[in-house]
N, C-alpha and C positions, 0 to 999 in steps of 0.2 A: 685158971691162973695163967697169967701172961709171963713169958720169960724175956719179952722184949725190953731193951734198956729204956730208961726214962726219957721221954721225948719232950722237946720244948713245945709249949702250947702256943698257938697262933690262931686268931679267930678266923682268918681266911684260908688257912692251910688245912685241908682234910687230913685226917689221921693216916690213911694209907700213903699219902704223899710224905708226911713226916717220917713214917716208917722206912720208906724207900730211901729218903735222904739220910736217915740215921745209919742204914745198912752200908751206904757208900761214904759215910763220914763227910757230908757236904757242909757241915757247919750250921750257922744260924740262918733262919728264914729271913728273907729281905722283903719280897713283894710277890703277890700273886697277880698273874695276868690271865684273865678269864675271857670267855667268848663274849662277843657283842650280843646285845639283846634284840629280840623282835625280828623285824624284817631284815635288818642289817645282818644279823647273825645267820639267818637262813640263806641269804644271797652269798655272803662270804663263805659259808660252809660249802655251798654248791660249787662255787668257783674253785675252792681248795681241792675238792674231790676230783673235779675235772682235770686240774693241773697235776694232781698227784701229791700226796702228803697232806700236811696241815694237822693241827692238833686242837683239842677242845680247850686246853688250858696249859699254862706253863708257870712254874713256880721257881723263883730265883732265890738261891741261897748264897752265902758268902763263898762257899767252895764249889759251886756248880749249879746244875739245873735239873729239875724234874719236869718231864712232859707227860701230859695225859692225852692219849690219842683216842679215848673213848672205847667202850666195849670191854673195859677192864684192861686195855692195853696201855702201856706207858713204860717209861724207863728213867732212871736217874743217871746223870752224867757228871763226872768230875771235870773241872776245867781242863785238866791235863789229858782227858780223853778226847778232847775236841781239837781238830787240827786246821780247820778252815771255815771261813764265813764268806758267803757271797750275797751281796745285797742289791736289791733293785727297788726303784721307786717310780711309779707311773701315775700321771694325772690324766684321767680320761676326760673327754669333752663333756661338759655339763656337770662336772663334779667339782666341789670347792676344796677338795683335799687330795693329797697324794696317797696312793695305795702302796704300802711297803710290803716287801717279802724278803725274808732272810733264810737262806739255805745253809744249814750248819752241817759240816762233814766231820764224822768221828774217825778216830784212828783205825777202827775196824772196817771202815768203808760205809757204815750206816749213815743215814741222813735224817736230819730233823728240819722240818719246814715250819717256820714261824711266819704266818701270813695275816692278812687283813681280817681273818675271822677272830683274831684276838684284839681286844681293846688295848690301846696304847702300845701297839706292837713295835713302833719305832723306838720307843724308850727301851723296851726289852731287847730289841735287836742291837741297839747301840751298846748296851751293857755287855751283852754276850760278845760282840765284836771286840770291845776293848779288852776283855779278859783273854780272848784267844790271841789277839794281836800281840799283847805283851809277852805271851808265852812262846810264840813262834819266832818273834823277832830275834832273840838271842841265838837261836839255831841258825837263822839266816846269816847273821853276822859272822858266826863261826865258820860256816861253809864258805863264805866269800873269802875270809881270811886264810882259809886253807887252800885257796885257789880253785874252788869248785863253784861254777856258775849256779845261780839260783833262778829257777824258772817259776814265775808267778803270772799265770794267765799268758798273754802274748808277750810279756816282758821277760828279758833275761838280764839279771844283775850280776856283774862280775867285778874283778879287781879294777878294771880300767874305766868302767862306766856302765850305763844302762842301754840296752839294745831292744829294738822292736823290729823283727824281720831283718832287713839288710841295713837299717839305719841305726847308728849309735851316737849317743851324746856322752863324751868323756866327763869324768867327775869335775875337773876344773871348769868345764864349760856349762855345767848345769846351773840354771838360774833358780827355778822353782819347780817343785813337784806338788801337785794338789789334786783334790777331787772336787769338782764343781759341776753343777747342772747335769749330774749323771755321767760325767766323763772323768777318766784319770788322764792327767796330762803331765808330761815332762818337757819343760821349756829350756831352750839354750839361752845363754847370756846375749848372744848376738841377735836373737829374735828370729833367726832363720829356720831353726829346727824345732819341731814340736812332735813328740811321740805321744800318740793318743790311743785310748781304747775305751769302750763302753764299760762303765764300772761294774755292771751286772755280769760281765764276762771275765772279771778279774777276781778270783778267790783271794781273800786276805788283802784287799786293796788298801786298807788302812795300814797294815803292816808294810806293804810295799812302799807307800809314801814315806813312812817313818824311816825305813831302811835306806831309801835313796837320799833323804835329807841328812841322815847321819853320815853316810859315806861321802856325799858331796861337800858337807861342811867340815869334814875331818873328825867328826865325833864318832869314833868307832871305825875309822877308815882302816882297811886291811893293811898290815905291814908288808913290805916288800923284801 
């Protein structure tokens, strides 16, 4: 006799995954992201092991994520448990697609690696990135409003503007902040200054872009 609560059925979600999700109250199942098949799966898995991390499958829920690392190992994570996502995309010579890798950091310091061993990993990574970004953004805004600079990768965001190393662009001078072609860029209105960094070296790059746009545009600008 089972004492587990009644679990929602889903054809592509294994029962142990649903049980883990139920224990953490992750809500309704959304989509399963499983390993690629055949040779692609073998090569992607080998690369993942060499780089460290990687998982066999990931299961998206409305309230979080369950990862299956193989060998009976895996974990369920609520969105509030996750504090950063770092993304990279590389197109190797002779390949017709970009290889994506998302490293997700939990509040306890643990890491989840979502790599090319998973089919449609870009869609999964973008979904996780959006969930994490909307949760950390409010905290960033509150810290800036309290006069505390926020460090995001090589960028420092404060009351007066955004800085990278010794160069700063004040908020009134910011023209655009974006992520394009693997780079995060802050451009000044006069076209003279541009603060740049490789996106894969900027945790929560999407949240950084939104934070800077909000502050530069006066939407959520910190009071003085």
